[in-house]
N, C-alpha and C positions, 0 to 999 in steps of 0.2 A: 279275179284280178291277178294276172301273173306276176303272181306274185313270186316274196324272195328273201340277199344278204341283210339282215336288218343291221342298220347303221349303228355303231357302237354309241352307247349313251355318252353325252357330252356333260362337262362339269359344269355345276352351278356357277354363275357369275353374277355379280350386281351391275344392273344397268338401270340408265336414266329411262323414264317413261315406259319401263316394262310392263306390258299387260299384267294387271293384277288379277284377271280371271283365269288366268292359265298359267301354271307352273311347268318347269322342266319336268318334274315328277309324272305330271299328267301327260306330257309329251311321251315320254319313253314308254308309260303305260299303253297309250293310244297305238303306238307302234307296235309294241309287243301283241296287243289284242288283235291288232288287224292281221297279223301273221299268223297268230293262234286260230283266228277264225278263218282265214282262208286254207288253213290246212291243219289237219287234227295232231300232226307232229310238230307243229310250231314254225312252218315256213311255207312260203308261198310257191306253188309249183304248177299254178296254170288254172287254179280254181278261182271263181268270181264270187265277190261278197257283195251283196247288195245293201249298202248303209240305209239305215232308218234315218228319221228327221233328227233324234237325239245324236246318233253317231256322226252325222254329217256336219252337226252343230261343232261337235269336238274337232273335226278335221279342220273347220273353218278357223277355229281359234288357234289350232296349230299351225295353221297357214300364216296367219297374221303375226304369231309368235316368230316363227322362223324368218319371215320376211324382215321384222324388226331385228333380230339376232344378224341377219346377213348385211343389213344396212350398217349397222354398228360396227360390224367385223368382218367385212367383206373377203378377208383373206382366209377365213376360217373354212377350210374346205369340207369339213364334217357337217357343219351347218347347211351347206348348199347342197349335200347329198340328201339330208333330211327334207329339205324345203323342195328338192326337185321330187323326191319320192311323195311327199305331201300333194304337190301339184298333180301327181300320177293318181293318188286316192281321188281327187276331185274330177278326175277325166280331163285335165287340163294336160294333155301329153305334149303339146308343143312346147308349153313354158317348162314342163319336167324334163325335156330333151335339151333345152337351152341350159338349165342348171347343171344338169348331169355332165353334158359336153364341156361345159366350162370347167368343171372340176378335171375331167380328163386331160383337157388342154394344159391344166397347171401340174397335173401329177399323173404320169402314163402308167403308173402302178398302181392306181387307186382302185383295190378290187370292187368296193362297194358301189362305187360310179358304174364301173361296166356292168355289174350284175344288174343293177336296177335299170340302167338304160337298156339292157337287155329286154327286162320285163316290159318296158314302154313299147320297144319295136315289136314284141309279140302282140301286144295288144293292139297296136297298129297295122298288125299283120306285115311288117317289114321284115320278111323272114331272113332274108340275105343280110340285112344290117344286124338282125339279131344273131345271125350266125357268127358275123365277124367279132360282136363284142364279148359273147359268151366264150369263144374259142380263146379270147384274150383273157377273159376271166379265170378260165381252166388253167392257161399258160401261168399267170400270176399265183394262184392258190391251187395247185393240182391235188391238193388232199382234202379240199373243200368240196364234198359230195354234191352240194346244192348246184354248184356251177355245171357239173356233169349232167345233173337231172335237165336242167333248162336246155343245155346243149342237147340232149336226147329228143326233147319235146320240139325244138326248132328244126332237127334232122327230119322228125316225122311229119311236120308240117310242110318240109321240102320233098317228102316223099322218098328220102334217102334212107331207107329202114335198115339197111345194114349198119349204116353209121349211127342210126339212132338206137339200136340195139346195144352196139358196143359202147356207147357213151353211157347209156342206162346201166349196163352191167358193171361199168367202172365205178358208177354211183352206188350200187348195190354191194360192192366189195368194200367201198370206203364205209358205208353204213348198211349193214345186211340187216335183214328182216324187217325192212321199212316198207309199209303196206303202201304208201304213195309211190315209191319207187317200183315196187312189184306192179301195181296198178298201170303205171306209165308203160312199161314192159308189155302189159297186155293190150295196151292201145296201140302200141306199134304192132302186134300180131293181127289184132282186128282189122287194121288199115290194111294189112297184107292180104286179108281176106282168110287168114287162118283162124275160123271162128272157134273149133273146138279146142284148139291151143289157147285161144285167147280166153276162153271160159275157164278153162283150168288155172290159168293165170290170175284171173280175177277172184276165183275161189281161194286161192292161195293169199292172196291179198286180204280176204276177209277173214282168214284164219288169224292174221296177226291183228286185224281191226275189223271186228263183227259190226261194227257201227258205221262203217265206210260207206256213206249214200252213194258216192259216184261209183264205187265198185259193184254194189248192189245193183245199182239201175244199170250198169254195163252188164252185168251177168243176165239180167232180166231181158234185156234187148237182144243179147246174143243167142239166149235160149229159145225166144220167138224166132229168131232168123233160122236158127237150125231146125226147128219144129216145121216152119213154113217150107224150106228147102226138102223137108222128108216128106212132105205130103204129096 
């Protein structure tokens, strides 16, 4: 799950009828674990995490918790961003889009809303829409590397490889030696058919993170293709 900017933790407030089985600490922890599990560096950039029954139970609890928080305080945009992201975790993308778009309608410079909306659009393969919102995210927070990464991923899906490489190189400058970013650069090279270059880039990614399974799988795939072409 294309994943992503983590909504900032919200402050604890006393509320009537607040679910007793789910605390704000658990909510923040679940959001953090979601991003940690979707990417070794703690942010989502396009990997999918398949929830088991226990995890999904927590997601459902989080969903009910933030539905209530939004009902009690509908003007709190931060709660709506988290609610939208939680809908995304459940695969309820239409509801996620509705919540995140509402936030954007209220605050045209709310970075988290644009970023997470872009993740939903990527998941739906609405690449042109994703391009618009990630461009806006980068415009709002040009020094946040995650927006540049997602922009690069979106350009790759649109087969705009030069733009994809440029965006990912910008991300790499902001956060150098990041295995995920290097891996995404390799994905662009592979999409262009530059297999040997892609293989070298995947090797570079594995130097920074030897346990990066996606990079390992990509390198194995590339090596098989190169071997087949040489036969």
